[in-house]
C-alpha positions in Angstrom: -97.6 36.3 -27.1 -94.6 35.5 -25.1 -91.0 35.5 -26.8 -88.7 32.5 -26.7 -86.7 34.6 -24.3 -89.8 35.0 -22.0 -90.3 31.3 -22.1 -86.7 30.4 -21.2 -86.7 32.8 -18.4 -89.8 31.4 -16.9 -88.3 27.9 -17.2 -85.1 29.2 -15.4 -87.4 30.6 -12.7 -89.0 27.2 -12.4 -85.6 25.6 -12.1 -84.7 27.6 -9.3 -87.4 25.9 -7.3 -85.9 22.6 -7.4 -85.1 21.0 -4.2 -81.5 20.9 -2.9 -81.0 17.2 -4.0 -82.5 17.6 -7.4 -80.8 18.9 -10.6 -82.0 22.4 -11.3 -84.1 21.9 -14.4 -87.2 23.7 -15.2 -90.0 23.7 -17.6 -93.0 25.9 -18.6 -95.8 25.2 -21.0 -98.0 28.0 -22.5 -101.1 27.9 -24.5 -101.1 29.2 -28.1 -102.3 32.6 -26.8 -99.3 32.8 -24.4 -101.2 32.1 -21.3 -99.1 30.0 -18.9 -100.6 26.6 -18.3 -98.0 25.1 -16.0 -94.3 25.1 -14.7 -92.4 22.7 -12.9 -88.9 21.9 -11.7 -87.3 18.4 -11.4 -88.4 16.5 -8.5 -87.0 13.0 -9.0 -85.0 13.0 -5.7 -87.8 14.7 -3.7 -90.4 12.3 -4.6 -88.3 9.3 -5.2 -90.0 8.9 -8.5 -87.7 8.4 -11.7 -90.4 9.9 -14.0 -90.6 13.2 -12.1 -88.5 15.2 -14.6 -89.6 18.9 -14.9 -91.0 18.6 -18.3 -93.2 15.5 -17.5 -94.6 17.2 -14.3 -95.4 20.2 -16.3 -97.0 18.3 -19.2 -99.2 16.5 -16.5 -100.2 19.9 -14.9 -100.8 21.5 -18.3 -103.1 18.6 -19.4 -105.1 19.0 -16.1 -105.3 22.7 -16.7 -106.7 22.2 -20.2 -109.2 19.7 -19.0 -108.9 17.5 -22.1 -107.4 14.4 -20.4 -104.0 14.3 -22.2 -103.9 16.5 -25.3 -101.7 19.5 -25.4 -102.5 20.7 -28.8 -101.2 24.1 -29.7 -99.0 24.5 -26.8 -95.4 25.4 -26.5 -93.1 23.9 -23.9 -89.8 25.5 -22.9 -87.1 23.4 -20.9 -83.8 24.5 -19.6 -81.9 21.5 -20.9 -82.8 18.8 -23.6 -86.1 17.3 -22.4 -86.4 13.9 -21.3 -87.7 11.8 -24.2 -88.9 15.1 -25.7 -89.9 14.1 -29.2 -91.9 11.1 -28.1 -93.6 12.7 -25.1 -94.3 15.8 -27.0 -95.9 13.9 -29.8 -98.0 11.8 -27.5 -99.2 14.9 -25.8 -99.7 16.6 -29.2 -97.8 19.7 -28.0 -97.3 22.1 -30.9 -93.8 23.3 -30.2 -91.0 22.1 -27.9 -87.6 23.9 -27.5 -84.5 24.2 -25.3 -83.2 27.6 -25.3 -80.1 29.2 -23.7 -80.5 32.5 -21.8 -77.0 33.3 -23.2 -77.8 32.4 -26.8 -75.2 29.5 -26.7 
């Protein structure tokens, strides 16, 4: 099982892959057993897509990895900043846990 610190470090690593014009925000989604399902960085500028937030891209990839269409039951999503529409999207995808953690504890 991954710790919250492991999750935010993975999200920070994902943020580091954002393109030069995108805000470096990252997200990672893990299954209940800690297996990483997806990670993503913001790609709004790169793709010219207003919905290409890191957590949205990660949710899409995780749903695809799970193969259940859209359900993310039992998953945890970690995002480096407050997720875009986090509550509503997490509920729609049925993710079990969503959090924003600071690597410095602040």
